[in-house]
C-alpha positions in Angstrom: -24.9 21.9 -0.8 -23.9 19.3 -3.4 -21.7 16.4 -2.4 -18.4 17.0 -4.4 -15.8 14.7 -2.8 -15.8 11.0 -2.0 -13.6 9.4 0.6 -12.7 5.7 0.6 -11.4 4.4 4.0 -9.3 1.3 3.8 -7.8 -0.9 6.4 -7.7 1.0 9.8 -9.7 4.0 8.5 -13.3 3.1 9.1 -14.5 6.6 10.0 -13.4 10.3 9.7 -13.0 12.8 12.5 -14.2 16.3 12.0 -17.3 15.4 10.0 -20.4 17.4 10.9 -24.0 17.2 9.8 -23.6 13.5 9.3 -26.2 11.3 7.7 -26.0 7.7 6.7 -27.2 7.3 3.2 -28.1 3.8 1.7 -27.6 3.6 -2.0 -29.1 1.1 -4.3 -27.2 0.4 -7.6 -27.8 -1.8 -10.7 -24.8 -3.7 -9.6 -25.9 -4.6 -6.1 -25.1 -3.1 -2.7 -22.0 -1.0 -1.8 -19.9 -2.0 1.1 -22.1 -0.1 3.5 -23.9 3.1 3.9 -22.2 6.3 2.7 -21.7 8.9 5.4 -22.5 12.2 4.0 -21.2 15.1 6.0 -19.5 18.4 6.0 -15.7 18.6 6.2 -13.6 21.8 5.7 -16.7 23.5 4.5 -17.3 21.0 1.7 -19.8 18.2 1.4 -18.2 14.9 1.3 -19.3 11.2 1.2 -17.3 8.7 3.2 -17.4 4.9 2.6 -15.6 2.3 4.7 -14.2 0.1 1.9 -14.3 -3.2 3.9 -17.7 -2.5 5.6 -18.5 -2.3 9.2 -16.1 -4.3 11.3 -13.8 -5.0 8.4 -15.9 -8.0 7.2 -15.3 -7.9 3.3 -12.1 -9.3 1.8 -10.6 -7.5 -1.2 -11.9 -10.1 -3.6 -15.4 -9.8 -2.1 -15.7 -6.1 -2.6 -18.4 -4.8 -4.9 -16.2 -2.2 -6.6 -18.8 -1.4 -9.2 -21.5 -0.7 -6.6 -19.1 1.4 -4.5 -18.1 3.7 -7.3 -21.5 3.9 -8.9 -22.9 4.9 -5.5 -20.4 7.8 -5.4 -21.5 8.8 -8.9 -25.2 8.9 -8.0 -24.5 11.1 -5.0 -22.8 13.6 -7.3 -19.1 12.9 -6.4 -16.6 14.3 -8.8 -13.3 13.5 -7.0 -12.4 10.4 -4.8 -9.5 10.3 -2.3 -8.8 6.7 -1.5 -6.8 5.8 1.6 -5.3 2.3 1.5 -2.8 0.2 3.6 0.1 -1.0 1.5 3.3 -3.0 1.8 6.6 -1.4 0.6 8.8 -2.9 -2.0 11.6 -0.3 -1.6 13.9 0.2 1.3 13.4 4.0 1.1 9.6 3.7 1.4 9.5 3.0 5.1 6.6 2.1 7.4 4.5 5.1 8.2 5.5 6.9 5.0 2.8 7.9 2.5 3.0 7.2 -1.2 0.9 8.9 -3.9 1.4 6.4 -6.8 0.8 7.3 -10.4 0.7 3.8 -11.9 -0.8 0.4 -11.4 0.0 -3.1 -12.3 -2.7 -5.7 -12.3 -2.1 -9.1 -10.6 -5.8 -9.8 -9.8 -7.8 -12.6 -11.4 -11.4 -12.3 -12.6 -12.5 -9.2 -10.9 -15.1 -7.1 -12.6 -13.6 -3.7 -13.3 -16.0 -2.2 -15.9 -19.5 -0.8 -16.0 -19.8 -1.7 -19.6 -21.0 -4.8 -21.5 -24.5 -6.1 -21.9 -24.7 -4.5 -25.4 -22.6 -1.3 -24.7 -18.9 -1.3 -25.4 -16.5 1.4 -24.2 -12.7 1.6 -24.0 -11.4 4.4 -21.8 -7.9 5.7 -21.9 -6.0 4.4 -18.8 -2.4 5.0 -19.6 -2.3 7.5 -16.7 -4.7 5.9 -14.2 -4.4 8.5 -11.4 -5.7 12.1 -11.8 -2.5 14.1 -11.7 -4.3 17.2 -10.5 -5.9 15.3 -7.5 -2.6 13.5 -6.8 -0.8 16.9 -6.5 -3.4 18.2 -4.1 -3.0 15.1 -1.9 0.8 15.2 -2.0 0.8 18.9 -0.9 -1.8 18.1 1.8 0.5 15.4 3.1 3.5 17.7 3.3 1.3 20.3 5.1 0.2 17.5 7.6 3.9 16.7 8.3 3.9 13.3 6.6 6.8 11.9 4.7 5.5 11.9 1.1 6.7 10.0 -1.9 5.2 11.2 -5.2 4.8 8.8 -8.1 5.4 5.1 -8.1 3.7 1.8 -9.2 1.2 0.1 -7.1 1.0 -3.6 -7.9 -2.5 -4.8 -7.1 -2.5 -8.5 -6.1 -5.4 -10.8 -5.5 -5.0 -11.8 -1.9 -6.2 -12.5 0.7 -2.8 -14.2 1.4 0.3 -12.0 1.1 3.0 -12.6 -1.5 5.4 -15.5 -1.6 8.9 -14.6 -1.2 9.6 -15.3 -4.9 6.7 -13.1 -5.9 7.9 -10.2 -3.7 11.4 -10.4 -5.1 10.0 -10.5 -8.7 7.9 -7.4 -8.0 11.1 -5.6 -6.9 13.0 -6.8 -9.9 10.2 -5.4 -12.1 10.6 -2.0 -10.4 7.3 -1.9 -8.6 7.1 0.3 -5.4 4.2 -0.7 -3.3 1.7 -3.6 -3.1 -1.9 -3.7 -2.1 -5.1 -5.5 -2.9 -7.9 -3.0 -3.8 -7.1 0.2 -5.6 -6.7 -0.8 -9.3 -10.5 -1.7 -9.8 -11.4 1.5 -8.1 -9.3 3.5 -10.3 -10.6 1.9 -13.5 -14.2 2.3 -12.5 -13.7 5.9 -11.4 -12.3 6.7 -14.7 -15.2 5.1 -16.5 -17.5 7.1 -14.2 -15.5 10.4 -15.1 -14.5 10.8 -11.4 -11.1 12.1 -10.5 -9.2 9.4 -8.4 -6.1 9.3 -6.4 -4.6 6.8 -3.9 -3.2 7.9 -0.5 -1.1 4.8 0.1 -0.2 4.2 3.8 2.8 2.0 4.2 2.3 -0.4 7.2 5.4 -2.6 6.7 7.9 -3.9 4.2 6.7 -6.9 2.1 8.3 -10.2 2.7 11.3 -9.5 0.6 12.8 -7.5 3.4 15.3 -9.4 5.6 13.6 -8.1 8.8 10.1 -9.1 7.7 9.8 -12.1 9.9 10.5 -10.0 13.0 7.4 -7.8 12.3 4.5 -8.8 14.6 0.8 -8.4 14.2 0.8 -5.9 17.1 3.4 -3.7 15.2 1.4 -3.8 12.0 -1.8 -2.8 13.9 0.0 0.0 15.7 1.2 1.3 12.2 -2.4 1.0 10.9 -3.7 3.1 13.8 -1.0 5.8 13.3 -1.5 5.7 9.5 -5.3 6.2 10.0 -4.6 9.4 12.0 -2.2 10.7 9.4 -4.7 9.9 6.6 -7.4 11.9 8.3 -5.1 14.9 8.5 -4.2 14.6 4.9 -7.7 14.2 3.7 -9.0 17.0 5.8 -6.3 19.3 4.4 -6.9 18.1 0.8 -10.6 18.7 1.0 -10.1 22.2 2.5 -7.7 23.3 -0.2 -9.3 21.6 -3.2 -10.3 24.0 -6.0 -14.0 24.4 -6.7 -13.7 23.2 -10.3 -11.7 20.6 -12.0 -9.1 21.4 -14.6 -8.3 17.9 -15.7 -9.6 15.6 -18.4 -11.1 13.0 -16.1 -14.6 14.7 -16.6 -14.4 13.9 -20.3 -13.1 10.3 -20.1 -16.0 8.9 -22.0 -16.1 11.6 -24.7 -14.5 9.3 -27.3 -14.7 5.9 -25.5 -18.2 4.8 -26.3 -18.0 2.7 -29.5 -21.4 1.1 -29.8 -23.8 2.9 -32.2 -26.4 4.6 -30.0 -29.4 3.0 -31.7 -28.0 -0.5 -30.8 -27.6 0.1 -27.1 -30.3 -1.7 -25.2 -32.8 0.7 -23.5 -32.3 -1.0 -20.2 -28.6 -0.5 -20.2 -29.1 3.2 -21.1 -31.4 3.6 -18.1 -29.1 1.7 -15.7 -26.1 3.7 -16.7 -27.8 7.1 -17.0 -25.7 8.7 -14.2 -22.5 7.8 -16.2 -23.5 8.0 -19.9 -26.5 10.2 -19.8 -24.8 13.2 -21.3 -23.6 11.1 -24.2 -26.6 8.7 -24.9 -30.2 9.7 -24.3 
């Protein structure tokens, strides 16, 4: 059975319950090593691949993640959809700790992260106005409601560099700009998934309010860890439900993201680049 669905586990979600026929698969990519082995398994009758974003024991900072290798690895395994679970801070009073947000927009506050497979003689410009797969987001939102979670659909995820959290001035500025949640990882994943023609959605798990909140200083590490643990349990229920109810075929445009994006004339693309990116561009350039 082909592997159809990728699962990225963020802070607190380092494994998935309910996985059967498990096998660790080590993938080598032209961009280096992913965060760790992919756990290929069966979940809800579907073949999935699970990857702990921050590696075993949570040893990789957001700025140390090899986003290209992680997404390319999913592509080589045959994954067409990625459900990404991530811990976030809330920039809104009504997005409370333990709530789940399914954002539909990103705002980039990172610096110098590589977020494209292209270059080295091949230029591509993918559409990214709508960075989340609306079809997959709707499935995740409905799965969340079925799982009994408080779900907020749509919103803007501001992706910061880290590893330190925001200053108070930054947090207040993000609120003034109308952003909803803040995290450190998902923008690059979404960009690369789009280039790889993989559907992508974020299941954002609110652990606490960002530092704008007047009660922020009373939040302890123990409280945040407790929320992480509870969120991880909720995320597993949502992911399992989403996988079980996901249609067999995709009806979105994600699978055709590169159809009009490759701008370099084929005869000018280096042969080595064509070979390296064959899992992504093979159906367009031979």
